[in-house]
TIRO-2110 file (N, C-alpha, C; in Angstrom, 1 decimal):
// TIRO-2110
47.7, -58.4, 30.2, N, 1, A
47.7, -57.1, 30.9, CA, 1, A
48.3, -57.2, 31.8, C, 1, A
49.1, -56.0, 32.2, N, 2, A
50.0, -55.8, 33.1, CA, 2, A
49.4, -55.0, 34.4, C, 2, A
49.6, -55.6, 35.5, N, 3, A
48.9, -54.8, 36.9, CA, 3, A
49.8, -53.9, 37.3, C, 3, A
49.0, -52.7, 37.8, N, 4, A
49.6, -51.3, 38.0, CA, 4, A
50.4, -51.6, 39.2, C, 4, A
49.7, -52.1, 40.1, N, 5, A
50.3, -52.5, 41.4, CA, 5, A
49.9, -54.0, 41.9, C, 5, A
50.8, -54.7, 42.7, N, 6, A
50.9, -56.0, 43.2, CA, 6, A
50.8, -55.8, 44.7, C, 6, A
49.7, -56.6, 45.1, N, 7, A
49.4, -56.5, 46.5, CA, 7, A
50.4, -56.8, 47.2, C, 7, A
50.5, -56.4, 48.6, N, 8, A
51.8, -57.1, 49.7, CA, 8, A
51.0, -58.4, 50.1, C, 8, A
52.1, -59.3, 49.9, N, 9, A
51.7, -60.6, 50.2, CA, 9, A
51.2, -60.8, 51.6, C, 9, A
50.2, -61.7, 51.8, N, 10, A
49.6, -61.8, 53.0, CA, 10, A
50.3, -63.0, 54.0, C, 10, A
50.4, -62.4, 55.0, N, 11, A
51.2, -63.4, 56.1, CA, 11, A
50.5, -64.5, 56.2, C, 11, A
51.3, -65.8, 56.6, N, 12, A
50.4, -66.8, 56.9, CA, 12, A
49.5, -66.7, 58.2, C, 12, A
49.0, -67.6, 58.5, N, 13, A
48.0, -67.5, 59.7, CA, 13, A
48.9, -67.5, 60.8, C, 13, A
49.8, -68.2, 61.0, N, 14, A
50.7, -68.3, 62.5, CA, 14, A
51.4, -66.8, 62.6, C, 14, A
51.7, -66.0, 61.6, N, 15, A
52.1, -64.8, 61.8, CA, 15, A
51.2, -63.8, 62.2, C, 15, A
49.9, -64.0, 61.4, N, 16, A
48.8, -63.2, 62.0, CA, 16, A
48.5, -63.4, 63.3, C, 16, A
48.5, -64.5, 63.8, N, 17, A
48.1, -64.7, 65.2, CA, 17, A
48.9, -64.4, 66.0, C, 17, A
50.3, -64.5, 65.8, N, 18, A
51.3, -63.9, 67.0, CA, 18, A
51.0, -62.4, 67.1, C, 18, A
50.8, -61.7, 65.8, N, 19, A
50.5, -60.2, 65.8, CA, 19, A
49.7, -60.0, 66.5, C, 19, A
48.2, -60.6, 66.2, N, 20, A
47.2, -60.6, 66.8, CA, 20, A
47.2, -60.6, 68.4, C, 20, A
47.9, -61.7, 69.0, N, 21, A
48.4, -61.8, 70.3, CA, 21, A
48.9, -60.6, 71.2, C, 21, A
49.9, -60.2, 70.4, N, 22, A
50.8, -59.2, 70.9, CA, 22, A
50.0, -57.8, 70.8, C, 22, A
49.1, -57.8, 70.2, N, 23, A
48.2, -56.5, 70.0, CA, 23, A
47.4, -56.5, 71.2, C, 23, A
46.8, -57.7, 71.3, N, 24, A
45.8, -57.8, 72.4, CA, 24, A
46.7, -57.6, 73.8, C, 24, A
47.8, -58.0, 73.9, N, 25, A
48.3, -57.9, 75.1, CA, 25, A
48.9, -56.5, 75.2, C, 25, A
49.2, -55.6, 74.3, N, 26, A
49.2, -54.2, 74.2, CA, 26, A
48.1, -53.4, 74.6, C, 26, A
47.0, -53.7, 74.0, N, 27, A
45.7, -53.3, 74.2, CA, 27, A
45.4, -53.5, 75.8, C, 27, A
45.6, -54.9, 76.3, N, 28, A
45.2, -54.7, 77.9, CA, 28, A
46.3, -54.0, 79.1, C, 28, A
47.3, -53.6, 77.9, N, 29, A
48.2, -52.8, 79.1, CA, 29, A
49.2, -53.7, 79.8, C, 29, A
49.7, -54.9, 79.0, N, 30, A
50.7, -55.8, 79.7, CA, 30, A
51.9, -55.2, 79.1, C, 30, A
53.1, -55.1, 80.2, N, 31, A
54.3, -54.6, 79.5, CA, 31, A
55.2, -55.8, 78.7, C, 31, A
55.9, -55.5, 77.9, N, 32, A
56.7, -56.4, 76.8, CA, 32, A
57.4, -57.4, 77.7, C, 32, A
57.9, -56.8, 78.7, N, 33, A
59.1, -57.9, 79.3, CA, 33, A
58.0, -58.9, 80.0, C, 33, A
57.2, -58.7, 80.5, N, 34, A
56.3, -59.5, 80.9, CA, 34, A
55.5, -60.7, 79.8, C, 34, A
55.9, -60.4, 78.6, N, 35, A
55.2, -61.5, 77.5, CA, 35, A
56.3, -62.2, 77.1, C, 35, A
57.1, -62.9, 77.8, N, 36, A
58.5, -63.4, 77.2, CA, 36, A
58.0, -64.7, 76.3, C, 36, A
56.9, -65.4, 76.4, N, 37, A
56.7, -66.3, 75.8, CA, 37, A
56.1, -66.2, 74.3, C, 37, A
55.4, -64.9, 74.2, N, 38, A
54.9, -64.6, 73.0, CA, 38, A
55.9, -64.3, 71.4, C, 38, A
55.6, -65.0, 70.5, N, 39, A
56.6, -65.0, 69.4, CA, 39, A
56.5, -63.3, 68.9, C, 39, A
57.4, -62.5, 68.4, N, 40, A
57.7, -61.5, 67.6, CA, 40, A
58.1, -62.0, 66.3, C, 40, A
57.2, -62.1, 65.2, N, 41, A
57.6, -62.2, 64.1, CA, 41, A
58.6, -61.2, 63.5, C, 41, A
58.9, -60.3, 63.9, N, 42, A
59.9, -59.3, 63.7, CA, 42, A
61.2, -59.5, 64.0, C, 42, A
61.1, -60.6, 65.0, N, 43, A
62.5, -60.9, 65.6, CA, 43, A
62.4, -62.5, 65.4, C, 43, A
62.9, -63.1, 64.3, N, 44, A
62.8, -64.6, 63.7, CA, 44, A
63.7, -65.1, 65.0, C, 44, A
64.6, -64.9, 65.2, N, 45, A
65.7, -65.6, 66.3, CA, 45, A
65.0, -66.2, 67.7, C, 45, A
64.1, -65.3, 68.0, N, 46, A
63.3, -65.6, 69.3, CA, 46, A
62.0, -66.2, 69.0, C, 46, A
61.6, -66.3, 67.8, N, 47, A
60.2, -67.4, 67.6, CA, 47, A
60.3, -68.7, 67.6, C, 47, A
59.3, -69.6, 67.8, N, 48, A
59.3, -70.7, 67.9, CA, 48, A
59.5, -71.3, 66.7, C, 48, A
60.3, -72.4, 66.2, N, 49, A
60.4, -73.1, 65.2, CA, 49, A
59.2, -73.4, 64.1, C, 49, A
57.9, -73.6, 64.6, N, 50, A
56.9, -73.6, 63.9, CA, 50, A
56.2, -72.2, 63.2, C, 50, A
56.5, -71.4, 64.1, N, 51, A
56.5, -70.1, 63.4, CA, 51, A
57.4, -69.7, 62.3, C, 51, A
58.7, -69.9, 62.5, N, 52, A
59.7, -69.9, 61.9, CA, 52, A
59.4, -70.5, 60.4, C, 52, A
59.1, -71.5, 60.5, N, 53, A
58.7, -72.7, 59.4, CA, 53, A
57.8, -71.6, 58.4, C, 53, A
56.8, -71.1, 59.0, N, 54, A
55.7, -70.4, 58.2, CA, 54, A
56.3, -68.9, 58.0, C, 54, A
57.3, -68.5, 58.6, N, 55, A
57.7, -66.9, 58.5, CA, 55, A
58.5, -66.9, 57.2, C, 55, A
59.5, -68.0, 57.0, N, 56, A
60.6, -67.9, 55.9, CA, 56, A
60.0, -67.8, 54.5, C, 56, A
58.9, -68.7, 54.5, N, 57, A
58.3, -68.3, 52.7, CA, 57, A
57.7, -67.0, 52.7, C, 57, A
57.3, -66.6, 53.8, N, 58, A
56.3, -65.2, 53.8, CA, 58, A
57.4, -64.1, 53.4, C, 58, A
58.6, -64.2, 54.1, N, 59, A
59.4, -63.1, 54.2, CA, 59, A
60.2, -63.3, 52.7, C, 59, A
60.2, -64.5, 52.0, N, 60, A
60.7, -64.7, 50.6, CA, 60, A
59.6, -63.9, 49.8, C, 60, A
58.4, -64.2, 49.8, N, 61, A
57.6, -63.4, 49.3, CA, 61, A
57.8, -62.1, 49.4, C, 61, A
57.7, -61.2, 50.7, N, 62, A
58.0, -60.1, 50.9, CA, 62, A
59.2, -59.4, 49.7, C, 62, A
60.0, -60.2, 50.1, N, 63, A
61.3, -59.6, 49.4, CA, 63, A
61.0, -59.7, 47.7, C, 63, A
60.6, -60.8, 47.3, N, 64, A
60.1, -60.7, 45.9, CA, 64, A
59.4, -59.4, 45.5, C, 64, A
58.4, -59.1, 46.3, N, 65, A
57.4, -58.2, 46.3, CA, 65, A
58.1, -56.8, 46.2, C, 65, A
59.1, -56.5, 47.3, N, 66, A
59.8, -55.4, 47.4, CA, 66, A
61.0, -55.3, 45.9, C, 66, A
61.3, -56.5, 45.6, N, 67, A
62.0, -56.2, 44.4, CA, 67, A
61.2, -55.8, 43.1, C, 67, A
60.3, -56.3, 42.9, N, 68, A
59.2, -56.1, 41.8, CA, 68, A
58.5, -54.8, 41.9, C, 68, A
58.4, -54.1, 43.4, N, 69, A
57.8, -52.8, 43.6, CA, 69, A
58.5, -51.7, 43.5, C, 69, A
59.5, -52.0, 44.2, N, 70, A
60.7, -50.8, 44.4, CA, 70, A
62.0, -50.9, 44.2, C, 70, A
62.4, -51.8, 43.5, N, 71, A
64.1, -52.1, 43.1, CA, 71, A
64.2, -51.5, 41.9, C, 71, A
64.4, -50.2, 41.6, N, 72, A
64.7, -49.7, 40.5, CA, 72, A
66.0, -49.9, 40.2, C, 72, A
66.7, -49.3, 41.1, N, 73, A
68.1, -49.4, 41.2, CA, 73, A
68.7, -50.8, 41.7, C, 73, A
70.0, -51.2, 41.2, N, 74, A
70.4, -52.7, 41.8, CA, 74, A
70.8, -52.5, 43.3, C, 74, A
71.1, -51.4, 43.7, N, 75, A
71.5, -51.4, 45.1, CA, 75, A
70.1, -51.4, 46.1, C, 75, A
68.7, -51.3, 45.6, N, 76, A
67.7, -51.6, 46.2, CA, 76, A
67.4, -53.0, 46.0, C, 76, A
67.7, -54.0, 45.0, N, 77, A
67.5, -55.2, 44.9, CA, 77, A
68.0, -56.1, 46.2, C, 77, A
67.0, -56.7, 46.5, N, 78, A
67.5, -57.9, 47.6, CA, 78, A
67.7, -59.1, 46.9, C, 78, A
69.3, -59.6, 47.1, N, 79, A
69.7, -60.6, 46.3, CA, 79, A
69.0, -61.6, 46.8, C, 79, A
69.2, -63.0, 45.7, N, 80, A
68.3, -64.2, 45.8, CA, 80, A
68.8, -64.8, 47.0, C, 80, A
70.1, -64.7, 47.4, N, 81, A
70.7, -65.1, 48.8, CA, 81, A
70.3, -64.3, 50.1, C, 81, A
69.4, -63.8, 49.9, N, 82, A
69.2, -63.0, 51.1, CA, 82, A
69.1, -63.7, 52.6, C, 82, A
68.6, -65.1, 52.5, N, 83, A
68.5, -65.9, 53.8, CA, 83, A
70.0, -66.1, 54.0, C, 83, A
70.8, -66.2, 53.3, N, 84, A
72.2, -66.4, 53.7, CA, 84, A
73.1, -65.0, 54.2, C, 84, A
72.0, -64.2, 54.4, N, 85, A
72.9, -62.9, 55.2, CA, 85, A
72.1, -62.4, 56.3, C, 85, A
72.6, -63.3, 57.6, N, 86, A
71.6, -62.6, 58.8, CA, 86, A
71.2, -61.2, 59.2, C, 86, A
72.0, -60.1, 58.6, N, 87, A
71.4, -58.7, 58.7, CA, 87, A
70.1, -58.7, 57.9, C, 87, A
70.2, -58.9, 56.7, N, 88, A
68.8, -59.1, 55.8, CA, 88, A
67.6, -59.7, 56.2, C, 88, A
67.9, -60.9, 56.9, N, 89, A
67.0, -61.7, 57.6, CA, 89, A
66.5, -60.9, 58.6, C, 89, A
67.1, -60.4, 59.6, N, 90, A
66.6, -59.7, 60.5, CA, 90, A
66.0, -58.4, 60.2, C, 90, A
66.7, -57.5, 59.5, N, 91, A
66.0, -56.3, 58.5, CA, 91, A
64.8, -56.5, 58.1, C, 91, A
64.5, -57.5, 57.2, N, 92, A
63.5, -57.9, 56.3, CA, 92, A
62.3, -58.4, 57.1, C, 92, A
62.4, -59.0, 58.2, N, 93, A
61.4, -59.2, 59.0, CA, 93, A
60.7, -57.9, 59.7, C, 93, A
61.4, -57.0, 60.2, N, 94, A
61.0, -56.1, 60.7, CA, 94, A
60.3, -55.1, 59.6, C, 94, A
60.7, -55.1, 58.4, N, 95, A
60.1, -53.9, 57.4, CA, 95, A
58.9, -54.6, 56.8, C, 95, A
59.0, -56.2, 56.9, N, 96, A
57.5, -57.0, 56.5, CA, 96, A
56.5, -56.7, 57.8, C, 96, A
56.8, -56.9, 58.7, N, 97, A
56.0, -56.3, 59.8, CA, 97, A
55.3, -55.2, 59.9, C, 97, A
56.5, -54.2, 59.8, N, 98, A
56.1, -52.8, 59.2, CA, 98, A
55.0, -52.5, 58.4, C, 98, A
55.3, -53.1, 57.3, N, 99, A
54.3, -52.6, 56.2, CA, 99, A
53.2, -53.6, 56.3, C, 99, A
53.1, -54.5, 57.1, N, 100, A
51.7, -55.2, 57.1, CA, 100, A
50.8, -54.3, 57.9, C, 100, A
51.5, -54.0, 59.1, N, 101, A
50.5, -53.3, 60.1, CA, 101, A
50.2, -51.9, 59.7, C, 101, A
51.2, -51.4, 58.7, N, 102, A
50.9, -50.1, 58.2, CA, 102, A
49.8, -50.2, 57.1, C, 102, A
49.7, -51.2, 56.3, N, 103, A
48.7, -51.3, 55.2, CA, 103, A
47.3, -51.7, 56.1, C, 103, A
47.4, -52.2, 57.2, N, 104, A
46.0, -52.5, 57.8, CA, 104, A
45.6, -51.2, 58.8, C, 104, A
46.2, -50.5, 58.5, N, 105, A
46.0, -48.8, 59.6, CA, 105, A
44.7, -48.5, 58.9, C, 105, A
43.8, -47.6, 59.9, N, 106, A
42.8, -46.9, 59.3, CA, 106, A
43.1, -45.6, 58.6, C, 106, A
43.9, -44.9, 58.7, N, 107, A
44.5, -43.7, 57.9, CA, 107, A
46.0, -44.1, 57.2, C, 107, A
45.9, -43.4, 56.3, N, 108, A
47.1, -43.2, 55.4, CA, 108, A
48.7, -43.1, 55.9, C, 108, A
48.5, -42.6, 57.1, N, 109, A
49.8, -42.2, 57.7, CA, 109, A
51.1, -43.0, 58.2, C, 109, A
50.4, -44.3, 58.5, N, 110, A
51.5, -45.4, 58.8, CA, 110, A
52.4, -45.7, 57.7, C, 110, A
51.4, -45.9, 56.6, N, 111, A
51.9, -46.1, 55.3, CA, 111, A
53.0, -45.2, 54.8, C, 111, A
52.6, -43.9, 55.0, N, 112, A
53.2, -42.9, 54.5, CA, 112, A
54.6, -43.0, 55.1, C, 112, A
54.6, -43.2, 56.5, N, 113, A
55.7, -43.1, 57.3, CA, 113, A
56.8, -44.5, 56.9, C, 113, A
55.9, -45.4, 56.5, N, 114, A
56.8, -46.6, 56.0, CA, 114, A
57.6, -46.3, 54.8, C, 114, A
56.7, -45.5, 53.8, N, 115, A
57.6, -45.3, 52.7, CA, 115, A
58.5, -44.1, 52.7, C, 115, A
58.4, -43.3, 53.9, N, 116, A
59.3, -42.2, 54.1, CA, 116, A
60.4, -42.7, 55.0, C, 116, A
60.2, -43.4, 56.0, N, 117, A
61.2, -43.9, 56.8, CA, 117, A
61.9, -45.1, 56.7, C, 117, A
60.9, -46.2, 56.9, N, 118, A
61.6, -47.7, 57.0, CA, 118, A
62.1, -48.0, 55.7, C, 118, A
61.4, -48.1, 54.5, N, 119, A
61.6, -48.4, 53.3, CA, 119, A
63.0, -47.8, 52.9, C, 119, A
63.3, -46.5, 52.8, N, 120, A
64.3, -46.1, 52.7, CA, 120, A
65.7, -46.0, 53.6, C, 120, A
65.3, -46.5, 54.4, N, 121, A
66.5, -46.6, 55.5, CA, 121, A
66.7, -48.2, 55.5, C, 121, A
66.1, -48.7, 55.2, N, 122, A
66.4, -50.5, 54.9, CA, 122, A
67.3, -50.2, 53.6, C, 122, A
66.9, -49.7, 52.7, N, 123, A
67.5, -49.8, 51.4, CA, 123, A
69.1, -49.3, 51.7, C, 123, A
69.0, -48.0, 52.5, N, 124, A
70.2, -47.7, 52.7, CA, 124, A
71.1, -48.4, 53.2, C, 124, A
70.8, -49.1, 54.3, N, 125, A
71.3, -50.1, 55.5, CA, 125, A
71.9, -51.3, 54.4, C, 125, A
71.2, -51.9, 53.7, N, 126, A
71.3, -53.0, 52.6, CA, 126, A
72.3, -52.2, 51.6, C, 126, A
72.2, -51.4, 51.1, N, 127, A
73.4, -50.9, 50.1, CA, 127, A
74.6, -50.7, 51.1, C, 127, A
74.6, -50.2, 52.3, N, 128, A
76.0, -50.0, 53.1, CA, 128, A
76.5, -51.2, 53.2, C, 128, A
76.0, -52.2, 53.5, N, 129, A
76.5, -53.4, 53.9, CA, 129, A
76.7, -54.2, 53.0, C, 129, A
75.8, -54.1, 51.8, N, 130, A
76.1, -55.5, 50.7, CA, 130, A
77.0, -54.7, 49.4, C, 130, A
76.9, -53.4, 49.4, N, 131, A
77.5, -52.7, 48.3, CA, 131, A
76.7, -53.2, 47.2, C, 131, A
77.3, -53.5, 46.2, N, 132, A
76.6, -54.4, 44.9, CA, 132, A
77.1, -55.8, 44.8, C, 132, A
77.4, -56.4, 46.4, N, 133, A
77.8, -57.7, 46.6, CA, 133, A
76.6, -58.6, 46.2, C, 133, A
77.1, -59.9, 46.2, N, 134, A
75.9, -61.1, 45.8, CA, 134, A
75.5, -60.6, 44.2, C, 134, A
76.0, -60.4, 43.4, N, 135, A
75.2, -60.4, 41.9, CA, 135, A
74.3, -61.7, 41.5, C, 135, A
73.5, -61.5, 41.0, N, 136, A
72.7, -62.4, 40.5, CA, 136, A
73.2, -63.9, 40.1, C, 136, A
73.1, -64.9, 41.1, N, 137, A
73.6, -66.2, 40.8, CA, 137, A
75.0, -66.4, 41.2, C, 137, A
75.3, -65.5, 41.9, N, 138, A
76.8, -65.3, 42.5, CA, 138, A
76.8, -65.1, 44.2, C, 138, A
76.4, -65.8, 45.4, N, 139, A
76.3, -65.7, 46.4, CA, 139, A
78.0, -65.2, 47.0, C, 139, A
78.5, -64.2, 47.5, N, 140, A
79.9, -63.7, 48.2, CA, 140, A
79.7, -64.2, 49.5, C, 140, A
80.8, -65.0, 49.7, N, 141, A
80.9, -65.1, 51.4, CA, 141, A
81.2, -64.1, 52.0, C, 141, A
81.1, -63.8, 53.4, N, 142, A
81.0, -63.2, 54.2, CA, 142, A
82.8, -62.8, 54.3, C, 142, A
82.8, -61.1, 54.0, N, 143, A
83.9, -60.7, 54.0, CA, 143, A
84.8, -60.7, 55.4, C, 143, A
84.0, -60.2, 56.3, N, 144, A
84.5, -60.0, 57.5, CA, 144, A
84.6, -61.5, 58.6, C, 144, A
84.5, -62.3, 57.7, N, 145, A
84.7, -64.0, 58.6, CA, 145, A
86.0, -63.9, 59.5, C, 145, A
87.0, -63.5, 58.8, N, 146, A
88.3, -63.7, 59.5, CA, 146, A
88.1, -62.7, 60.7, C, 146, A
87.8, -61.5, 60.6, N, 147, A
87.7, -60.9, 61.9, CA, 147, A
86.5, -61.3, 63.0, C, 147, A
85.6, -61.6, 62.5, N, 148, A
84.8, -62.3, 63.5, CA, 148, A
85.7, -63.4, 64.1, C, 148, A
86.1, -64.5, 63.4, N, 149, A
86.8, -65.5, 63.8, CA, 149, A
87.8, -65.3, 64.9, C, 149, A
88.6, -64.2, 64.4, N, 150, A
89.9, -63.6, 65.7, CA, 150, A
89.0, -63.2, 66.9, C, 150, A
87.9, -62.5, 66.6, N, 151, A
86.9, -61.8, 67.6, CA, 151, A
86.4, -63.3, 68.7, C, 151, A
86.0, -64.3, 68.1, N, 152, A
85.6, -65.7, 68.7, CA, 152, A
86.8, -66.1, 69.3, C, 152, A
88.0, -66.3, 69.0, N, 153, A
88.9, -67.0, 69.4, CA, 153, A
89.4, -66.9, 71.1, C, 153, A
89.7, -68.1, 71.5, N, 154, A
89.8, -68.1, 72.9, CA, 154, A
90.9, -67.1, 73.5, C, 154, A
91.9, -66.8, 72.7, N, 155, A
92.6, -65.7, 73.1, CA, 155, A
92.2, -64.4, 73.1, C, 155, A
91.5, -64.2, 72.3, N, 156, A
91.2, -62.7, 72.4, CA, 156, A
89.9, -62.6, 73.5, C, 156, A
89.1, -63.4, 73.5, N, 157, A
88.2, -63.3, 74.4, CA, 157, A
88.9, -63.2, 75.9, C, 157, A
90.0, -64.2, 76.3, N, 158, A
90.8, -64.0, 77.4, CA, 158, A
91.4, -62.5, 77.8, C, 158, A
91.7, -62.4, 76.4, N, 159, A
92.3, -60.7, 76.6, CA, 159, A
91.5, -59.9, 76.9, C, 159, A
90.2, -59.7, 76.5, N, 160, A
89.1, -59.1, 77.1, CA, 160, A
88.6, -59.1, 78.4, C, 160, A
88.6, -60.4, 78.9, N, 161, A
88.2, -60.9, 80.3, CA, 161, A
89.5, -60.4, 81.3, C, 161, A
90.7, -60.2, 80.8, N, 162, A
91.7, -59.7, 81.5, CA, 162, A
91.3, -58.4, 81.7, C, 162, A
91.2, -57.4, 80.5, N, 163, A
91.0, -56.1, 80.6, CA, 163, A
89.8, -56.0, 81.5, C, 163, A
88.7, -56.8, 81.6, N, 164, A
87.8, -56.5, 82.5, CA, 164, A
87.9, -56.5, 84.0, C, 164, A
88.6, -57.6, 84.0, N, 165, A
89.2, -57.9, 85.6, CA, 165, A
90.2, -56.9, 86.1, C, 165, A
90.9, -56.4, 85.4, N, 166, A
91.7, -55.2, 85.6, CA, 166, A
91.1, -54.0, 85.9, C, 166, A
90.0, -54.0, 85.3, N, 167, A
89.1, -52.5, 85.3, CA, 167, A
88.4, -52.4, 86.7, C, 167, A
87.9, -53.7, 87.3, N, 168, A
87.3, -53.7, 88.1, CA, 168, A
87.9, -54.3, 89.2, C, 168, A
89.3, -54.4, 89.2, N, 169, A
90.1, -54.9, 90.3, CA, 169, A
89.9, -56.2, 90.8, C, 169, A
89.3, -57.3, 90.1, N, 170, A
89.7, -58.5, 89.8, CA, 170, A
91.1, -59.3, 89.4, C, 170, A
91.5, -60.0, 90.3, N, 171, A
92.6, -60.5, 89.9, CA, 171, A
94.0, -59.4, 89.8, C, 171, A
93.8, -58.3, 90.5, N, 172, A
94.6, -57.6, 90.5, CA, 172, A
95.7, -57.7, 91.7, C, 172, A
96.9, -57.7, 91.3, N, 173, A
98.1, -57.7, 92.7, CA, 173, A
97.9, -56.5, 93.6, C, 173, A
98.0, -56.1, 94.8, N, 174, A
98.1, -55.0, 95.6, CA, 174, A
99.2, -54.0, 95.1, C, 174, A
100.4, -54.5, 94.3, N, 175, A
101.6, -53.7, 93.8, CA, 175, A
100.9, -52.8, 92.9, C, 175, A
100.1, -53.2, 91.8, N, 176, A
99.7, -52.6, 90.5, CA, 176, A
98.2, -52.0, 90.8, C, 176, A
98.2, -51.2, 91.7, N, 177, A
97.0, -50.5, 91.9, CA, 177, A
96.7, -49.0, 91.7, C, 177, A
97.9, -48.4, 91.4, N, 178, A
98.0, -47.2, 91.4, CA, 178, A
97.1, -46.5, 90.0, C, 178, A
97.4, -45.2, 89.8, N, 179, A
96.6, -44.4, 89.0, CA, 179, A
97.1, -45.4, 87.4, C, 179, A
98.4, -45.1, 87.7, N, 180, A
99.0, -45.7, 86.0, CA, 180, A
98.9, -47.0, 85.8, C, 180, A
98.3, -47.7, 86.5, N, 181, A
98.2, -49.2, 86.6, CA, 181, A
96.6, -49.1, 85.9, C, 181, A
95.8, -48.5, 86.4, N, 182, A
94.6, -48.2, 85.9, CA, 182, A
94.1, -47.7, 84.7, C, 182, A
95.2, -46.7, 84.5, N, 183, A
94.8, -45.7, 83.0, CA, 183, A
96.5, -46.1, 82.7, C, 183, A
96.8, -47.0, 82.0, N, 184, A
98.4, -47.0, 81.6, CA, 184, A
98.9, -45.8, 80.8, C, 184, A
98.2, -44.9, 79.8, N, 185, A
98.4, -43.9, 79.4, CA, 185, A
98.2, -42.7, 80.4, C, 185, A
97.9, -42.6, 81.5, N, 186, A
97.9, -41.4, 82.5, CA, 186, A
99.1, -41.1, 83.0, C, 186, A
99.2, -40.0, 83.2, N, 187, A
100.6, -39.4, 83.5, CA, 187, A
100.4, -39.3, 85.1, C, 187, A
101.3, -39.8, 86.0, N, 188, A
101.3, -39.6, 87.2, CA, 188, A
102.1, -38.2, 87.7, C, 188, A
101.5, -37.6, 88.7, N, 189, A
102.7, -36.5, 89.1, CA, 189, A
103.8, -36.8, 89.7, C, 189, A
END
């Protein structure tokens, strides 16, 4: 017998606890800036390793659930190598937390908004970033790797610092301080 609907994967205890602590802090009127030590499961990079260890399998279950429930088109399918794509890791964590909260709401409005806004926006961004990349069984490496390496190079970083220093007057000689020095394309009278 085939199930008509598959329930959303239950989060692990640590994720649920982190979300509950954040809800309690919000209910108490505490500002987010004053809560830097609380894990935010929708932002895995800022979570403690013990939470991430439980977060990854849940996100993997969520990805499978999304594929089985919502991926009719191939561009809506989350690739099996999703964890090798930092943008998918970040987006999937947000989408999973939004879906969890929406599914637990007392009225259907939050879940309707998740269907109307969060899920389609996720699919659009994923298709925009991956296209039909990473077909089943074949992970494609990051196409922009060489561009990122060039950006991270010592030469490029120094060139940017020189431009920043030139804009702020740091490291500028007294001779080169006129309008055309500040704006090389500016026409001086």
